[in-house]
DRENKOL-207093 format. One line per 10 residues: number of its first residue (from 1); their letters; for each residue x, y, z of C-alpha. Coordinates in steps of 0.2 Angstrom, whole numbers, padded with zeros to 4 digits, m for minus. Example, Ala and Ser with C-alpha at 12.3 -4.5 7.8 and 13.67 -1.06 7.14 Angstrom:
2
1) AS) 0062 m0022 0039; 0068 m0005 0036
//
This chain:
325
1) MREIKKYIEQ) 0000 0000 0000; 0014 0012 0004; 0021 0008 m0013; 0006 0014 m0023; 0004 0029 m0011; 0022 0033 m0016; 0018 0031 m0035; 0003 0043 m0033; 0013 0056 m0025; 0025 0055 m0039
11) LEEAAKFLAK) 0011 0057 m0051; 0005 0072 m0041; 0022 0080 m0043; 0022 0078 m0061; 0004 0086 m0061; 0011 0101 m0052; 0026 0103 m0064; 0014 0103 m0079; 0002 0115 m0070; 0016 0128 m0071
21) KTPTEARLAL) 0015 0128 m0090; 0034 0131 m0093; 0046 0121 m0104; 0058 0117 m0090; 0044 0111 m0078; 0037 0101 m0093; 0054 0092 m0095; 0054 0088 m0076; 0037 0081 m0077; 0042 0071 m0092
31) LLIDNLAELF) 0055 0062 m0082; 0043 0058 m0068; 0030 0052 m0080; 0042 0041 m0090; 0049 0033 m0074; 0031 0028 m0068; 0028 0021 m0085; 0043 0010 m0084; 0041 0005 m0066; 0023 m0001 m0069
41) MYNEIREIFA) 0026 m0010 m0085; 0041 m0019 m0077; 0031 m0024 m0061; 0017 m0031 m0072; 0029 m0040 m0083; 0038 m0048 m0068; 0021 m0055 m0063; 0017 m0062 m0080; 0034 m0070 m0080; 0032 m0077 m0063
51) RDDYIKVVIK) 0015 m0085 m0068; 0024 m0092 m0083; 0037 m0100 m0071; 0024 m0107 m0060; 0015 m0117 m0074; 0032 m0123 m0083; 0032 m0137 m0071; 0017 m0144 m0081; 0019 m0137 m0098; 0033 m0128 m0108
61) PKYSIKKREK) 0034 m0109 m0103; 0028 m0097 m0116; 0043 m0085 m0115; 0061 m0090 m0117; 0075 m0083 m0106; 0082 m0073 m0121; 0065 m0065 m0124; 0062 m0061 m0106; 0079 m0052 m0105; 0075 m0042 m0120
71) IEKHFKDKCN) 0058 m0036 m0113; 0065 m0033 m0096; 0079 m0022 m0102; 0071 m0011 m0116; 0057 0001 m0114; 0050 m0001 m0131; 0050 m0020 m0130; 0040 m0019 m0114; 0027 m0008 m0123; 0027 m0020 m0138
81) FLTNYIKIIS) 0025 m0035 m0126; 0010 m0028 m0116; 0002 m0022 m0132; 0004 m0036 m0144; 0006 m0051 m0133; m0004 m0047 m0117; m0015 m0034 m0126; m0018 m0023 m0111; m0011 m0007 m0118; m0019 0000 m0134
91) NDSRNILVIG) m0008 0004 m0150; m0011 0022 m0148; m0006 0022 m0129; 0009 0012 m0135; 0014 0025 m0147; 0013 0039 m0134; 0023 0029 m0122; 0037 0024 m0134; 0039 0041 m0142; 0037 0050 m0125
101) HCFRNEAYHN) 0051 0039 m0119; 0062 0045 m0134; 0058 0063 m0130; 0063 0060 m0112; 0079 0052 m0117; 0084 0065 m0130; 0081 0079 m0117; 0092 0072 m0104; 0105 0063 m0114; 0107 0074 m0130
111) GVIRDNIILN) 0100 0091 m0124; 0086 0092 m0137; 0075 0106 m0129; 0059 0107 m0139; 0052 0122 m0130; 0038 0124 m0143; 0030 0107 m0140; 0037 0100 m0124; 0022 0105 m0113; 0010 0097 m0126
121) IARTYFKAIC) 0020 0081 m0127; 0022 0080 m0108; 0003 0083 m0105; m0001 0070 m0118; 0011 0057 m0110; 0003 0061 m0093; m0014 0058 m0100; m0008 0041 m0107; m0001 0037 m0090; m0016 0041 m0081
131) KVLPILWSGS) m0026 0029 m0092; m0013 0015 m0091; m0008 0015 m0073; m0024 0008 m0066; m0024 m0006 m0079; m0006 m0011 m0075; m0007 m0009 m0056; m0011 m0026 m0049; m0006 m0022 m0031; m0015 m0029 m0016
141) CIYSNINEIE) m0030 m0020 m0008; m0024 m0024 0009; m0019 m0009 0020; m0007 m0007 0033; m0013 0009 0042; m0031 0014 0040; m0029 0031 0046; m0014 0034 0034; m0024 0029 0019; m0040 0038 0025
151) NFLQKYNIKG) m0030 0054 0027; m0022 0052 0010; m0038 0050 0001; m0047 0064 0009; m0038 0077 m0002; m0046 0069 m0016; m0063 0069 m0007; m0063 0051 m0008; m0070 0041 0007; m0062 0024 0011
161) NLINREILNK) m0047 0016 0019; m0039 0006 0005; m0033 0010 m0013; m0039 m0002 m0027; m0039 0000 m0045; m0055 0009 m0045; m0049 0022 m0033; m0033 0024 m0042; m0043 0027 m0058; m0052 0041 m0049
171) ICNILLEENK) m0036 0049 m0043; m0029 0049 m0060; m0044 0057 m0067; m0044 0071 m0054; m0025 0074 m0057; m0028 0074 m0076; m0042 0087 m0075; m0031 0102 m0074; m0018 0096 m0086; m0027 0090 m0101
181) CTTPELCKKL) m0020 0092 m0119; m0033 0087 m0132; m0028 0078 m0148; m0032 0094 m0159; m0021 0105 m0148; m0007 0092 m0149; m0008 0090 m0168; m0009 0109 m0171; 0007 0111 m0161; 0016 0096 m0169
191) SEDLLKRIED) 0012 0102 m0186; 0017 0120 m0183; 0034 0114 m0176; 0038 0104 m0191; 0033 0117 m0204; 0043 0131 m0195; 0058 0120 m0194; 0056 0114 m0212; 0055 0133 m0218; 0070 0137 m0207
201) LINDLDDLSS) 0080 0123 m0216; 0075 0129 m0233; 0081 0147 m0228; 0097 0140 m0221; 0101 0131 m0238; 0097 0147 m0247; 0110 0155 m0236; 0123 0142 m0239; 0120 0143 m0258; 0123 0162 m0258
211) NVYKGKEKEE) 0137 0163 m0246; 0146 0147 m0244; 0143 0134 m0258; 0142 0148 m0271; 0135 0142 m0287; 0128 0126 m0280; 0109 0123 m0279; 0100 0117 m0263; 0099 0099 m0270; 0118 0099 m0272
221) ILKELQFSKE) 0121 0106 m0255; 0110 0093 m0247; 0119 0079 m0256; 0136 0087 m0251; 0132 0088 m0233; 0126 0070 m0231; 0140 0063 m0242; 0153 0073 m0231; 0145 0065 m0215; 0144 0048 m0222
231) SIIENNIPET) 0159 0047 m0233; 0171 0032 m0229; 0186 0040 m0238; 0202 0038 m0227; 0205 0053 m0216; 0224 0054 m0219; 0229 0071 m0225; 0236 0070 m0242; 0254 0076 m0241; 0260 0078 m0260
241) EESVKEFLNK) 0252 0087 m0274; 0249 0070 m0283; 0240 0062 m0268; 0229 0078 m0266; 0224 0076 m0284; 0221 0057 m0282; 0211 0061 m0266; 0200 0074 m0274; 0197 0063 m0290; 0192 0049 m0279
251) REKLLVEYNP) 0180 0060 m0268; 0172 0067 m0284; 0169 0050 m0291; 0161 0044 m0275; 0150 0060 m0273; 0143 0058 m0291; 0138 0040 m0287; 0131 0044 m0269; 0112 0044 m0267; 0107 0054 m0252
261) SITLCTIKKW) 0093 0049 m0241; 0086 0067 m0239; 0082 0077 m0255; 0071 0092 m0259; 0058 0080 m0264; 0060 0072 m0247; 0058 0089 m0238; 0042 0092 m0249; 0034 0076 m0243; 0039 0080 m0225
271) REIAINIRSE) 0029 0097 m0227; 0014 0088 m0234; 0014 0075 m0219; 0016 0090 m0207; 0001 0098 m0214; m0009 0082 m0213; m0004 0079 m0195; m0017 0093 m0190; m0031 0082 m0195; m0025 0066 m0185
281) KLSGSAMRKF) m0039 0059 m0174; m0027 0049 m0162; m0013 0058 m0152; m0002 0042 m0153; m0003 0042 m0172; 0001 0061 m0173; 0016 0058 m0162; 0022 0043 m0173; 0021 0053 m0189; 0029 0068 m0181
291) YNIDKKLLTI) 0043 0057 m0174; 0047 0048 m0191; 0050 0065 m0199; 0058 0073 m0184; 0073 0061 m0182; 0078 0064 m0200; 0075 0083 m0199; 0086 0084 m0184; 0100 0075 m0193; 0100 0087 m0208
301) NNMVEDVFLY) 0097 0102 m0197; 0113 0096 m0186; 0123 0095 m0202; 0118 0112 m0208; 0121 0119 m0190; 0139 0111 m0190; 0143 0121 m0206; 0138 0138 m0198; 0147 0133 m0181; 0163 0130 m0191
311) LDRLVDLEIN) 0161 0146 m0201; 0158 0156 m0184; 0174 0147 m0177; 0184 0153 m0193; 0178 0171 m0190; 0183 0170 m0171; 0200 0164 m0176; 0202 0178 m0189; 0197 0191 m0176; 0209 0185 m0163
321) HRLNK) 0223 0184 m0176; 0220 0202 m0181; 0219 0208 m0163; 0235 0199 m0158; 0245 0206 m0172
//
């Protein structure tokens, strides 16, 4: 009982962060929400595997050791298992959990901030968790301290001295009331974010075409950027005029043969999908379509940003050189 009380308190803290409506608090809420999702899924899966162990004395167990290890280790595999095998999480909730987890990881491991959409993402994840937790929780209804539970439930205007699945569902709905994010709201934000970043990418390519890769079209620049990132040409610096010529000829030949994964046609398709996200009926489906574009858009955006960062570095070096003369 104390364990579920602790989990509810964690959900309360996530709700408080979301209520502040700032990107920073939204990211903190995302961390708490994601942790609850993984804990509840892990506990449910442990019980499923325990039951499987119990019956293996009579029949062969359903789940191999290798499969169990993969499910217990990876967040996405937990979601897939509970959706596709146990069928207690819907496909839409699964999409929200998996992609919400990806957003949590990139925020805390890669520093991807997403100020424009993070509140809507966190609130959508919170809504999914409030729906999923009562389904996943299989704790006992036995209480250890009547007064403690009664006092705890009073703040929700719930009478009783135990917490069961029904009570947990009521509490989740109460916490959700002030932190809702409707599907149309989410879809609008996701669509706007993608369209703005696609427009910025096109403008950056125009800038590179005018000031850096002079004479080259945007299509050529896209190809050049991806080739430079993925090229497997040896990194040894040519030391003679002959080796320089050989290196450049080899590079030019490989560049001509190279087929980039992102072209202007690709970006045009992204724009069409981004517009269509506005009309999605399910939050999980909208997040999935957003994420499929976003991870590729992030890749090419980073390549473009690296060029500008390098140019800024050259400018800084030139200024320092002149100042130190």
